[in-house]
C-alpha positions in Angstrom: 54.8 37.1 -19.2 58.1 37.1 -21.0 57.0 39.7 -23.5 58.0 37.5 -26.5 56.7 34.8 -28.7 56.4 31.3 -27.2 56.1 27.8 -28.7 55.0 24.6 -26.9 55.9 21.4 -28.7 54.2 18.2 -27.6 54.5 16.2 -30.8 56.3 12.8 -30.8 60.0 13.2 -30.3 62.9 13.3 -30.6 63.1 16.8 -29.3 66.2 19.0 -29.5 67.9 19.4 -26.1 66.7 22.5 -24.2 69.2 25.4 -24.5 69.5 29.0 -23.6 71.5 30.7 -26.4 71.4 33.4 -28.9 68.8 35.2 -26.8 66.4 32.2 -27.0 65.2 30.6 -23.8 64.0 26.9 -23.6 62.8 24.4 -21.1 62.1 20.7 -21.3 58.6 19.3 -20.5 59.2 15.9 -18.9 57.2 12.9 -17.6 58.6 9.9 -15.8 62.2 11.0 -16.5 61.7 11.3 -20.2 61.3 14.5 -22.3 57.8 14.7 -23.8 57.9 18.3 -25.0 59.7 21.6 -25.2 58.7 25.2 -24.3 60.7 27.7 -26.4 60.7 31.5 -25.9 62.0 33.6 -28.7 64.4 36.5 -28.1 62.8 39.8 -27.3 62.5 42.0 -30.2 62.6 45.1 -28.0 63.8 44.8 -24.5 66.7 43.4 -22.4 68.0 39.9 -22.8 66.6 37.1 -20.5 68.0 37.0 -17.1 68.5 34.2 -14.6 65.2 35.1 -13.1 63.5 34.6 -16.5 65.1 31.2 -16.8 64.0 30.1 -13.4 60.4 31.3 -14.1 60.4 29.3 -17.4 61.7 26.3 -15.6 58.9 26.6 -13.0 56.3 26.9 -15.8 57.7 23.9 -17.6 57.3 21.8 -14.3 53.8 23.0 -13.9 53.0 22.1 -17.5 54.6 18.7 -17.0 52.3 18.2 -13.9 49.2 19.1 -16.0 50.1 16.8 -18.8 50.7 13.9 -16.4 47.5 14.6 -14.6 45.6 14.5 -17.9 47.3 11.2 -18.9 46.3 9.6 -15.6 42.8 10.9 -15.9 42.5 9.4 -19.5 44.0 6.1 -18.2 41.4 6.1 -15.4 38.6 6.6 -17.8 39.9 3.9 -20.1 40.2 1.5 -17.1 36.6 2.3 -15.9 35.2 1.8 -19.3 37.0 -1.6 -19.6 35.6 -2.5 -16.1 32.1 -1.6 -17.4 32.6 -3.6 -20.5 33.6 -6.6 -18.5 30.7 -6.1 -16.0 28.2 -6.0 -18.9 29.8 -9.0 -20.5 29.4 -10.9 -17.2 25.8 -9.7 -16.9 25.1 -10.9 -20.5 26.6 -14.3 -19.6 24.4 -14.4 -16.4 21.4 -13.5 -18.5 22.1 -16.5 -20.9 22.5 -18.7 -17.9 19.2 -17.5 -16.4 17.5 -18.3 -19.8 19.0 -21.8 -19.6 17.6 -22.2 -16.1 14.1 -20.8 -16.7 13.3 -22.0 -20.2 13.3 -25.8 -19.5 11.1 -25.3 -16.3 8.7 -23.1 -18.4 8.7 -25.5 -21.3 8.0 -28.5 -19.0 4.9 -26.7 -17.6 3.8 -25.5 -21.1 4.1 -29.0 -22.5 2.2 -30.5 -19.6 -0.6 -27.9 -20.2 -0.6 -28.7 -23.9 -0.8 -32.5 -23.3 -3.9 -31.9 -21.1 -5.6 -29.6 -23.8 -5.2 -32.1 -26.7 -8.1 -34.5 -25.8 -10.6 -31.8 -24.9 -9.4 -28.6 -26.5 -7.3 -29.4 -29.6 -7.8 -25.8 -31.0 -6.6 -24.3 -27.8 -3.7 -26.7 -27.7 -2.6 -25.7 -31.2 -2.8 -22.0 -30.2 -0.7 -22.7 -27.2 1.9 -24.5 -29.3 2.1 -21.5 -31.6 2.6 -19.1 -28.7 5.2 -21.4 -27.1 7.0 -21.3 -30.5 6.8 -17.5 -30.6 8.3 -17.2 -27.0 11.2 -19.5 -27.8 11.7 -17.9 -31.2 12.1 -14.5 -29.7 14.4 -15.8 -26.9 16.7 -17.5 -29.4 16.7 -14.7 -31.8 17.6 -12.2 -29.2 20.1 -14.3 -27.3 23.0 -12.6 -29.2 21.5 -9.1 -29.5 21.6 -6.9 -26.5 19.1 -4.1 -27.7 15.6 -4.9 -29.1 12.5 -3.0 -30.1 10.2 -2.6 -27.1 7.1 -3.6 -29.0 8.7 -6.9 -30.1 9.5 -7.8 -26.4 6.0 -6.9 -25.4 4.6 -9.3 -28.1 6.8 -12.1 -26.6 5.6 -11.1 -23.2 1.9 -11.3 -24.3 2.5 -14.9 -25.8 4.3 -15.9 -22.5 1.4 -14.6 -20.4 -1.2 -16.3 -22.7 0.6 -19.6 -22.1 0.6 -19.1 -18.3 -3.0 -18.0 -18.5 -3.8 -21.4 -20.2 -2.0 -23.2 -17.4 -3.5 -21.2 -14.4 -6.9 -20.9 -16.0 -9.2 -18.5 -14.2 -6.5 -18.0 -11.6 -4.6 -15.6 -13.8 -5.6 -12.4 -15.6 -3.3 -9.8 -17.1 -3.2 -6.5 -18.9 -0.5 -4.9 -21.1 -0.8 -1.2 -21.7 1.6 0.6 -24.0 1.2 3.4 -26.5 2.3 3.6 -30.1 5.6 5.1 -29.1 6.8 1.6 -28.0 7.4 0.8 -31.7 10.3 3.3 -31.8 11.8 2.7 -28.4 14.7 0.3 -27.8 15.6 -1.5 -24.6 18.1 -4.1 -23.3 16.7 -7.5 -24.3 14.6 -9.5 -21.8 14.1 -6.7 -19.3 10.2 -6.9 -19.5 10.3 -10.6 -19.9 12.3 -11.1 -16.7 10.0 -8.8 -14.7 6.9 -10.7 -15.8 8.5 -14.1 -15.2 9.4 -12.9 -11.7 5.8 -11.7 -11.2 4.5 -15.2 -12.3 6.9 -17.2 -10.2 7.0 -15.2 -6.9 3.7 -13.4 -7.3 0.7 -15.3 -8.9 2.4 -18.8 -8.4 2.6 -18.2 -4.6 -1.1 -17.5 -4.0 -4.3 -19.5 -4.1 -6.7 -16.6 -5.0 -7.0 -15.4 -8.6 -3.8 -13.7 -9.7 -3.4 -10.4 -11.6 -0.5 -9.0 -13.5 -0.3 -5.5 -15.0 2.4 -4.3 -17.4 2.3 -0.6 -17.9 4.7 1.3 -20.3 4.9 5.1 -20.3 7.0 6.8 -22.9 7.6 10.6 -22.2 9.7 12.9 -24.2 13.0 11.8 -22.8 12.1 9.0 -20.4 10.8 5.4 -20.5 9.0 3.9 -17.5 8.1 0.3 -17.4 6.1 -1.1 -14.4 5.1 -4.7 -13.7 2.6 -5.1 -11.0 1.2 -8.4 -9.4 -1.1 -9.2 -6.5 1.2 -11.8 -5.0 2.4 -11.8 -1.4 5.3 -9.4 -2.0 8.6 -9.6 -0.4 8.8 -10.7 3.3 11.9 -8.4 3.9 12.9 -5.1 2.5 12.3 -5.1 -1.3 15.9 -4.2 -2.1 17.1 -7.4 -0.3 16.4 -9.4 -3.4 19.4 -7.9 -4.9 21.8 -9.1 -2.2 20.5 -12.5 -0.9 22.5 -15.4 -2.3 20.4 -17.4 -4.8 17.7 -14.8 -4.8 16.7 -12.0 -7.1 19.2 -12.9 -9.9 16.9 -11.6 -12.6 16.3 -8.2 -10.9 19.9 -7.8 -10.0 20.9 -8.5 -13.6 18.5 -5.9 -14.9 19.8 -3.3 -12.4 23.4 -3.9 -13.2 22.9 -3.9 -17.0 20.9 -0.5 -16.7 23.7 1.0 -14.5 26.3 -0.1 -17.0 24.6 1.6 -19.8 23.0 4.7 -18.2 24.8 5.1 -14.8 22.6 7.0 -12.3 20.2 8.0 -15.2 18.3 4.7 -14.9 16.9 2.9 -11.9 15.2 -0.3 -10.7 12.8 0.0 -7.8 10.5 -2.4 -5.9 7.6 -1.2 -3.7 4.5 -2.6 -2.2 1.3 -0.7 -2.9 -0.7 -1.6 0.2 -4.2 -0.4 -0.8 -4.8 -2.6 -3.8 -2.3 -5.2 -2.4 0.1 -5.1 -5.4 3.8 -5.4 -5.6 5.2 -3.1 -8.3 8.7 -3.4 -9.9 9.5 -0.3 -11.9 12.3 0.3 -14.4 13.0 4.0 -15.4 15.7 4.9 -18.0 16.3 7.5 -20.7 14.2 7.0 -23.8 16.4 5.8 -26.7 15.7 4.7 -30.3 19.1 3.0 -30.8 21.6 0.8 -29.0 23.5 2.6 -26.2 27.2 2.2 -25.6 28.6 1.6 -22.1 28.3 4.6 -19.7 31.5 6.3 -18.7 
């Protein structure tokens, strides 16, 4: 615009005071009443000296530059604040997850020990197997209590041990299937997601009916997506399925999963609940990007 070389300085100060002398034209870049930079226009090699109109134009450009710098600073601060809020949210969700484990595990252990006590006189071999499975479940839970991301196949093994114990307790009233391909060995997920969905299916699904119960765990790994679905033939939800996210004292496990997924993936992940009326199954589905490593907080 000025037909001359221009320099913009934004390095840490101090800056020389803006001046207009010796054919050079300068204007300060300010923010919150402090100088944070300097625009300097060198004298024209060929052409007239700068006039007052040129000085006014440079001053206007400096004000515009100051506005842009301040806008970028505010945007960076907002991003940092949102990231911090997401960090705090995830930390709260992890604490809630630990609290959920503390609530669920004693109840589960009480039922499992009662089952084992009943098996010892008549099925000692089955009692021994159930003790081994119980140890596997708690070993996994304790080992993963401080790790947020785990291999999907490890979690599925813990889920299988958990369901074997519950099948021992329910007897013929429970059958289950777990379907997952070899890709599960490479995929990583936030810990206890599948376990929480299965525990929810046992407690609110199979445990609430008198007829034989059925639980299906289906894992589909596509090129860039992971889909985990847990289905049960329980009574389903009396109200809208999404209400379990909002009712006080209900749906803590599902709400925890949803918030953790949102913290990591934003809108790229989802948790949905639906009732498949034809076979009479309730399906809880998690969809998220496929990843083979731990994921940082979404920004």
